[in-house]
N, C-alpha and C positions, 0 to 999 in steps of 0.2 A: 733252272739248270746255268745258264750260259751267265748269269748275277750273280753266283755261287763261287762259277769257276773264277769269273774274276776277282770274287775277294780271296780265293785259295792263292792264285797269280799276286796278287798283290801282299799276301803274306808271306810267299815263294822271294818275290824281291824286297821284302823291307830288310832283309839280311844285306843286301848290297848297299841299304841306304844310311842306316847307323849298326854302327855294333851289338849284337846279341840278337836282333830282328823281332819277330811278332814268338813273345814267351810260351801260349798257348790261345789257342783260337778257341774259344767255344759259339756253338753255333745253336741254333734253332731246329728239332726234327720236329718231328710231329709221330703220335701212338698209332698213325693210321697205317706205319710201314707196322707193322703186326699182319697187319691184310687179315684173311679169311681164321687164323690161328683162333682152336677153339677152347685151349686150356685159361686157365681164370684162376689166378692173374699171371699176366704177362711177365717174362723173365727178360733181362739182356741178354740170354742165349737162347733165345728160342730163336727160330729161321723165321727170319722176314722176308724169303725172295718170293712170295706170292701177292703181291699186292692188287687190291681190289678196286684202285680206284687207278686215273693220272696221278690227281694229286700224292698218294703214296708214294705213286713208282717213282716219281722227282725228287719227295723226301728221302728215298731210297739213294736212288743217284746221287745225291748229292752227299749220304753217307757212306758211298764207294771212295767217292771225288774226296772226302776228307783222308779216307782211310788210306787214299793212293799217295796223297801228298803228303800224309805223316810219315809214312815206311820209303817212299821216294827221296822227299826232301828234309827231314826230320823234323816236321813241325806239329807240335803235339797238338791233339783236337779233341774235343769232347760235344758231344752231339748230346742235346736234353731233347730228348722225345715228351713234349707237352700232350697233356690229355686236352682236359678242359678250361681253357684261359679266359679267366675272367676281364671284362675291360668295357668300357665304355660303346665301341665297335662289336661285343660280344653275340653271335646267335641266338635269335628267340630260340630255335628249338632243344636248346641244351640247360641240362638240369638247373642252374642255378634260377633260371628263371621262371620255370613252372614248376618250380621247388615253391618260389617266390609267390606267385599266382595262386600255389591251391594252402597256402599259409595265409593269403589277404584272405580268399572266400574262407578259410575255414573247413577244408576239405583234405580228406588224408594224403600221403603221401604214397604212393606206392614204391614197395622194397623190393628188389631181386634178388634173388642167389645169396641170403640171408645178409643184404647191407653192402 
């Protein structure tokens, strides 16, 4: 939370350093902000005021800070609510690892809620 606040403060002060300042802040949020919502698929309009983890609460806090800075200091911002992120440090419990293991072993992949 403090780190993201520092990013927002740097954006705010960028207007003092060079003409125009930060044009648009794009930052990483998380699908975790949807919390215990039961509706599938999620929508950007869904309520996100019921975090189910500390991680989700910190991401929601970052979104609220970005919104406040956008309104108070006119800093346009967009939070990207990533779902499954793929990469070398990916979590082994995520779908792509499980799917790959099942494909390699010739096992069936279970599909939930019509895929």
